[in-house]
C-alpha positions in Angstrom: 1.1 -6.4 39.9 1.4 -8.7 36.9 -2.3 -8.5 36.1 -2.3 -4.7 36.6 0.6 -4.3 34.2 -1.1 -6.4 31.5 -4.3 -4.3 32.0 -2.3 -1.1 31.5 -0.6 -2.4 28.3 -4.0 -3.5 27.0 -5.5 -0.1 27.6 -2.5 1.6 25.8 -2.8 -0.7 22.8 -6.6 -0.1 22.7 -6.0 3.7 22.7 -3.2 3.5 20.2 -5.4 1.7 17.6 -7.3 5.0 17.2 -10.9 5.4 16.1 -10.3 4.3 12.6 -9.0 0.9 13.6 -11.8 0.4 16.1 -14.2 0.5 13.1 -12.4 -2.5 11.7 -14.4 -4.7 14.0 -17.5 -3.8 12.0 -16.9 -5.4 8.6 -20.0 -3.6 7.1 -18.6 -0.2 7.4 -16.9 1.6 4.5 -14.4 4.2 5.6 -13.3 7.0 3.5 -11.3 10.2 4.1 -12.4 13.7 3.0 -10.0 16.6 2.5 -12.5 18.9 4.4 -15.7 18.6 6.3 -18.9 18.0 4.5 -20.2 21.4 5.6 -23.6 22.8 5.0 -25.5 20.1 3.1 -28.5 22.4 2.1 -29.0 21.4 -1.5 -29.5 25.0 -2.6 -26.7 26.6 -0.6 -23.6 25.7 -2.8 -21.6 25.1 0.4 -21.5 21.4 1.3 -19.6 18.6 -0.3 -21.3 17.5 -3.5 -20.6 13.8 -2.8 -22.3 13.7 0.5 -25.3 15.7 -0.8 -25.6 13.1 -3.6 -25.8 10.3 -1.0 -28.7 12.0 0.8 -30.7 13.8 -1.8 -32.1 12.5 -5.1 -33.3 14.3 -8.2 -36.0 13.6 -10.8 -33.3 12.0 -13.0 -29.7 10.8 -12.8 -26.7 11.0 -15.1 -25.1 7.7 -15.7 -21.9 6.5 -17.5 -21.8 7.5 -21.1 -24.1 10.4 -20.6 -27.4 8.4 -20.4 -30.1 10.0 -18.3 -32.1 7.6 -16.2 -35.3 8.0 -14.1 -35.1 8.4 -10.3 -37.9 10.3 -8.6 -39.6 10.8 -11.9 -40.5 7.6 -13.6 -41.2 9.2 -17.0 -41.4 12.5 -18.8 -42.8 14.0 -22.0 -42.5 17.2 -23.9 -45.3 19.2 -25.6 -46.2 22.7 -26.7 -43.2 22.8 -29.1 -40.8 21.7 -26.4 -41.9 24.4 -23.9 -43.8 22.1 -21.6 -42.2 19.3 -19.7 -44.5 16.9 -17.9 -43.2 14.5 -15.2 -44.9 11.4 -13.9 -43.6 10.9 -10.4 -42.5 7.7 -8.8 -45.1 6.3 -6.3 -44.5 4.9 -2.8 -41.4 7.0 -2.2 -40.8 8.6 1.2 -38.3 11.0 2.7 -36.4 9.5 5.6 -38.6 11.5 8.1 -41.6 9.7 6.7 -42.9 12.5 4.5 -44.3 11.2 1.2 -42.9 12.3 -2.1 -45.5 13.8 -4.4 -46.4 16.7 -6.7 -46.9 19.2 -3.8 -43.4 18.4 -2.4 -41.8 18.7 -5.8 -43.3 22.2 -6.5 -42.4 23.3 -2.9 -38.8 22.4 -3.7 -38.9 24.1 -7.1 -40.2 27.3 -5.5 -37.0 27.5 -3.5 -34.7 27.8 -6.4 -36.0 27.6 -10.0 -36.6 31.3 -10.6 -34.4 32.7 -7.7 -30.8 33.6 -7.7 -29.7 30.0 -6.8 -31.1 28.7 -10.1 -30.6 31.7 -12.4 -27.4 30.2 -13.8 -29.3 27.2 -15.2 -31.1 27.6 -18.5 -34.1 25.9 -17.1 -34.1 28.7 -14.4 -33.7 31.4 -17.0 -36.5 30.2 -19.1 -38.9 29.1 -16.3 -42.4 30.4 -16.6 -44.5 28.4 -14.2 -45.3 25.0 -13.0 -48.6 23.2 -12.9 -49.8 20.3 -10.5 -51.7 18.1 -13.0 -52.6 15.5 -10.3 -50.9 14.4 -7.0 -48.2 12.5 -8.9 -47.9 14.6 -12.1 -46.2 18.0 -12.6 -45.8 20.1 -15.7 -43.0 22.8 -15.9 -43.8 25.5 -18.4 -40.9 27.4 -20.1 -40.8 30.7 -21.9 -38.7 29.1 -24.7 -37.6 25.6 -25.6 -34.2 24.6 -24.3 -32.1 21.6 -25.1 -30.4 21.0 -21.7 -33.2 20.8 -19.3 -32.9 17.0 -18.7 -29.1 17.2 -18.2 -29.6 20.2 -15.8 -32.1 18.3 -13.8 -29.5 15.5 -13.2 -27.1 18.0 -11.3 -26.7 17.7 -7.6 -27.5 21.2 -6.7 -29.7 23.1 -6.7 -32.1 20.6 -8.3 -32.2 17.8 -5.6 -35.2 17.4 -3.4 -35.5 17.6 0.5 -38.3 17.1 2.9 -40.4 20.2 3.7 -39.9 19.3 7.3 -36.1 19.9 6.9 -36.7 23.6 7.3 -38.0 25.7 10.2 -41.2 27.8 10.3 -39.4 30.6 8.5 -38.3 28.3 5.7 -34.7 28.1 6.8 -32.8 24.9 6.2 -32.2 23.0 9.4 -31.1 19.4 8.6 -30.4 17.1 5.6 -33.4 15.0 4.9 -33.8 13.3 1.5 -35.1 10.3 -0.2 -31.7 8.8 -0.9 -29.9 5.6 0.0 -28.2 7.2 3.0 -29.1 9.1 6.2 -26.8 11.4 8.0 -26.3 10.0 11.5 -23.8 12.4 12.7 -21.9 15.4 11.2 -19.1 17.5 12.6 -15.9 19.3 11.5 -14.1 16.0 12.2 -16.2 13.9 9.8 -19.6 12.5 8.8 -21.3 9.2 9.5 -24.1 8.0 7.2 -26.2 4.9 7.7 -28.2 2.9 5.2 -31.8 3.9 4.5 -33.5 0.7 5.3 -36.8 2.0 3.8 -35.2 3.1 0.5 -37.6 2.7 -2.4 -35.1 1.0 -4.7 -32.2 -1.4 -4.3 -30.4 -0.8 -1.0 -26.6 -0.8 -0.7 -25.0 -4.0 0.6 -23.0 -2.0 3.1 -24.7 -0.6 6.3 -22.6 2.4 7.1 -20.2 4.9 5.6 -17.7 6.7 7.9 -16.1 9.8 6.4 -13.0 11.2 8.3 -11.6 14.6 7.7 -7.9 14.1 6.8 -6.7 17.2 5.0 -3.2 16.0 4.2 -2.7 13.6 1.3 0.3 11.8 2.8 -1.7 11.2 5.9 -4.5 9.7 3.9 -2.0 7.4 2.1 -0.6 6.3 5.5 -4.1 5.7 6.8 -4.9 3.5 3.8 -1.7 1.5 4.2 -2.4 1.0 7.9 -5.9 -0.2 7.3 -7.6 2.8 9.0 -9.5 3.7 5.8 -10.7 1.5 3.0 -10.1 3.8 0.0 -9.1 7.3 -1.0 -9.5 9.4 -4.2 -11.8 11.7 -6.0 -10.9 15.3 -7.0 -13.6 16.7 -4.6 -13.3 14.1 -1.9 -9.7 13.2 -1.1 -7.6 13.5 -4.2 -4.7 11.1 -5.0 -2.0 12.8 -7.0 -0.1 11.0 -9.7 3.0 11.0 -7.5 1.1 9.3 -4.6 -0.5 6.9 -7.0 3.0 5.7 -8.1 3.8 5.1 -4.5 0.6 3.4 -3.5 0.4 1.0 -6.4 3.5 -0.8 -5.2 2.2 -1.3 -1.6 0.8 -4.7 -0.7 -2.9 -4.9 -0.2 -3.6 -1.8 -2.2 -5.0 -1.5 -5.7 -4.8 1.8 -7.7 -7.4 2.1 -10.4 -7.9 4.9 -12.9 -10.7 6.0 -15.2 -10.8 8.5 -18.1 -11.0 12.1 -16.9 -14.1 14.0 -18.0 -12.6 17.5 -17.7 -9.7 19.4 -19.3 -7.0 21.6 -17.9 -6.9 24.8 -20.1 -4.5 27.7 -20.2 -6.7 30.7 -20.9 -5.7 34.0 -22.4 -7.2 37.3 -21.1 -8.9 38.4 -24.4 -9.0 42.0 -23.2 -5.2 42.2 -22.9 -3.8 43.9 -26.0 -1.0 41.5 -26.2 -3.3 38.5 -26.7 -5.4 40.1 -29.3 -2.7 39.0 -31.8 -3.4 35.5 -33.0 0.3 35.0 -33.6 1.1 35.5 -30.0 -1.6 33.0 -29.0 -0.3 30.5 -31.4 3.3 31.0 -30.2 2.3 30.2 -26.7 0.5 27.1 -27.8 3.6 25.7 -29.6 5.9 26.7 -26.8 4.1 24.2 -24.5 5.2 20.5 -24.5 1.9 18.9 -23.5 3.5 15.4 -23.7 6.2 16.4 -21.3 3.7 17.8 -18.8 1.6 14.6 -19.0 4.4 12.1 -18.7 6.7 14.1 -16.5 4.7 16.3 -14.2 1.7 14.0 -14.1 3.5 10.7 -14.3 1.5 9.4 -17.3 -1.8 10.0 -15.5 -3.0 12.4 -18.1 -3.6 12.5 -21.8 -2.2 15.5 -23.8 -4.8 17.4 -25.8 -5.7 20.3 -28.0 -9.4 19.7 -27.5 -11.6 21.5 -25.0 -13.4 18.2 -24.1 -12.2 14.6 -23.9 -13.8 12.0 -26.1 -16.0 10.7 -23.3 -18.0 14.0 -23.4 -20.9 14.0 -26.0 -20.3 16.2 -29.1 -16.7 16.8 -28.1 -15.7 16.8 -31.8 -12.9 15.4 -33.9 -9.5 15.1 -32.2 -7.0 17.8 -33.1 -3.3 16.7 -33.3 -1.2 17.6 -30.3 1.7 19.7 -31.7 5.2 18.9 -30.8 7.0 21.8 -29.0 8.6 24.1 -31.5 10.6 26.9 -30.0 11.9 28.1 -33.4 8.4 28.4 -34.8 7.2 30.3 -31.7 10.2 32.7 -32.1 9.3 33.3 -35.7 5.6 34.0 -34.9 6.6 36.4 -32.2 9.1 38.1 -34.5 6.4 38.5 -37.2 4.1 40.0 -34.5 6.8 42.6 -33.9 8.5 41.2 -30.8 12.3 41.3 -30.6 14.8 40.3 -28.0 16.6 42.9 -25.8 20.2 42.5 -24.7 19.0 40.7 -21.6 17.2 38.1 -23.8 13.7 39.4 -23.0 11.3 40.1 -25.8 10.0 43.6 -26.2 7.8 45.6 -28.5 7.6 49.4 -28.8 9.8 49.6 -25.7 7.5 47.4 -23.6 8.9 44.0 -22.4 6.9 40.8 -22.8 6.3 40.3 -19.1 3.0 38.6 -18.2 1.4 37.1 -15.1 -0.1 33.7 -14.6 -2.7 33.5 -11.8 -2.5 30.3 -9.9 -4.5 29.0 -7.0 -3.7 25.7 -5.2 -7.1 26.0 -3.5 -9.0 26.1 -6.8 -6.6 24.2 -9.1 -4.5 21.6 -7.2 -1.0 21.4 -8.6 -1.2 24.7 -10.3 2.1 26.0 -8.8 4.2 23.1 -10.3 2.4 23.5 -13.6 3.0 27.2 -13.5 6.7 26.7 -12.9 6.9 24.3 -16.0 5.1 26.9 -18.1 7.5 29.6 -16.8 10.4 27.6 -18.2 8.8 26.7 -21.5 7.8 30.2 -22.3 11.0 31.6 -21.1 13.0 29.9 -23.7 11.4 32.2 -26.3 12.1 35.3 -24.2 8.7 35.6 -22.5 8.9 36.5 -18.8 6.1 34.7 -17.0 5.6 35.5 -13.3 3.3 33.5 -11.0 0.7 35.1 -8.6 -0.8 32.7 -6.1 -4.2 33.6 -4.7 -6.7 31.8 -2.6 -10.0 30.4 -4.0 -12.0 33.4 -2.9 -9.6 35.8 -4.5 -9.6 33.9 -7.7 -13.4 33.7 -7.7 -13.5 37.5 -7.4 -10.6 38.4 -9.8 -10.9 36.1 -12.8 -14.5 37.2 -13.7 -13.2 40.8 -13.6 -10.3 39.9 -16.0 -7.6 40.7 -13.5 -5.1 38.4 -15.1 -2.9 37.8 -18.1 -3.1 34.0 -18.2 -5.1 31.7 -15.9 -5.6 28.0 -15.5 -9.2 26.8 -16.0 -10.8 23.5 -15.7 -13.7 22.6 -17.9 -16.7 21.4 -15.8 -16.8 17.8 -16.9 -19.6 15.3 -16.6 -22.6 15.8 -16.1 -22.3 19.5 -17.0 -20.6 19.3 -20.4 -20.8 19.7 -23.4 -23.2 22.6 -22.8 -22.1 24.1 -19.5 -18.5 25.1 -20.1 -19.1 26.7 -23.5 -22.2 28.6 -22.4 -20.7 29.8 -19.1 -17.0 30.4 -19.8 -17.0 31.9 -23.4 -19.9 34.2 -24.3 -19.2 37.9 -24.2 -22.2 38.7 -22.0 -22.0 38.1 -18.3 -23.8 34.9 -17.3 -24.9 34.2 -13.7 -22.6 31.9 -11.8 -19.7 32.4 -14.1 -16.3 32.1 -12.4 -14.4 33.4 -15.4 -13.9 33.2 -19.1 -11.4 31.1 -21.0 -12.0 33.5 -24.0 -14.6 35.7 -25.5 -15.4 36.9 -29.0 -18.5 38.2 -30.7 -17.7 36.0 -33.6 -17.8 33.0 -31.3 -21.0 33.8 -29.5 -23.5 32.9 -32.3 -21.7 29.6 -32.9 -22.0 28.7 -29.2 -25.7 29.5 -29.0 -26.4 27.7 -32.2 -24.8 24.6 -30.8 -26.5 24.8 -27.4 -29.9 25.3 -29.0 -29.6 22.8 -31.8 -31.9 19.8 -32.2 -30.2 16.4 -32.2 -29.8 15.9 -35.9 -27.8 19.2 -36.2 -26.1 19.2 -33.0 -22.8 17.4 -33.9 -22.2 19.7 -36.9 -22.9 22.9 -34.9 -20.7 21.9 -32.0 -17.9 21.1 -34.4 -18.2 24.7 -35.7 -17.4 25.9 -32.2 -14.4 23.6 -31.9 -13.1 24.6 -35.3 -13.3 28.3 -34.4 -11.4 27.8 -31.1 -8.7 25.7 -32.8 -8.2 27.9 -35.9 -8.0 31.0 -33.8 -5.7 29.5 -31.2 -8.3 31.0 -28.7 -7.3 28.8 -25.8 -4.4 26.5 -24.9 -5.9 23.1 -23.9 -3.2 21.1 -22.0 -4.4 17.7 -20.9 -7.2 15.4 -19.6 -6.2 14.1 -16.2 -7.0 10.6 -15.3 -9.3 10.0 -12.3 -7.4 8.1 -9.6 -8.5 6.0 -6.7 -6.7 3.6 -4.4 -8.4 1.0 -2.2 -7.8 -1.9 0.2 -8.1 -5.0 -2.0 -8.0 -7.3 1.0 -11.3 -6.0 2.2 -13.1 -4.3 -0.7 -14.5 -6.0 -3.8 -16.5 -4.7 -6.8 -14.9 -1.2 -6.4 -15.5 1.0 -9.5 -15.1 4.7 -10.0 -18.3 6.6 -10.2 -19.5 8.2 -13.6 -18.7 11.7 -12.3 -16.4 13.4 -9.8 -19.5 14.5 -7.9 -20.3 11.0 -6.5 -19.0 8.5 -4.1 -17.8 5.2 -5.6 -20.5 3.1 -3.8 -22.4 1.5 -6.6 -22.2 -2.3 -6.3 -19.5 -2.1 -3.7 -19.2 -4.9 -1.2 -16.7 -6.6 1.2 -14.9 -9.8 1.0 -15.4 -10.8 4.6 
């Protein structure tokens, strides 16, 4: 009976450890949580998790820290024909993980799937694409209708420009499985998680770790508990398993855990609906700007994990311009601006003009912009002190995606796209008055602004700084938007197991570069 009892206890302990702890026996496995499943990893479907696609599929080039573009599947490139022809020399001796060789024919097969179709029409290289030409088995020229400046940056994106094996589709051309040339191979994938193993035949330097286990843990607190229990090795990343400033403050005091941050590459912006009559008055837009205490939001709501700003882009983004001073909150100045614009307070303390109360709506979406409810509540209070009634309308991601482009809002929270997309992407997608393919909404629009934007986007290098600054000057001087803060990028990891941990250059990548284990 004694042996039977001990056996029963051993089984219960074994089961209680859970799958995550069983993985601890394998010291060469890196275990991470995901807030949701990896999903459809088809690189042209826009459905799967960027970070998993990045592990599997490679592009011609890659964006690296500081905005430098480095070769990957292309070893070199040249421009000719006044910038309208781009010729790529492809890397030799590269194979997809199913054994298919990488060459010009495979490259053009992939291009055919997106470059002049709906999936690629939001890219300037897609809009200006004319034809491609196979020069030899390892050389391809892409011919454009007009010269564009962003082609190299666009080719560093994760989708739709990454390359997959032609054997990864069925006879009808429908995607069936994720097969790339990257450092990782998908071993298993389900709604519970994804396992990737090292590509032992990778053409370049292989990772030091052999396997990455990704577990779906939707709840942030559960992810924090799993990290403390040693069931996962790290957590973080806006599109992976975000760590909030509040949770970061908790985790940084826990033994065995290190919290690290990096400069954010995007910006939280409060956008005015430019088609609402109320916001066509520059004095109203300026009043809203000076009613907001950006410092209080950054230090209070975000616990110091953000930098207050009046700039559309942080300094780490190229051509982001001179830094505008962040104004101190000035309720009296705001009240005067509003009074000058014809707004006076009713007996109930609410502003009105021509019998119409100053009541506006802020569209928020926790799905699309995490933390937007709390931020909205802070903005409610700040604007309320001047007599502006701000209500919050929470919608899901799909509803926001449908309503914002149709201008069904008064105020909305936007995020700039960050690296590698900016500086070009946000201003060319979210501001011009004409509808652009793939646009989720507009921060502002003006026919005065349009030519400034396109002049900057199309400028050659010597002129680019000056022309981008003209865009920033116009936005600032017209109080066209209300930039709020650049939020820090936060990760937490197990410092007893993991070493050489560093945050990736963009939010669209796993922090795997150079990572190794102590034991």
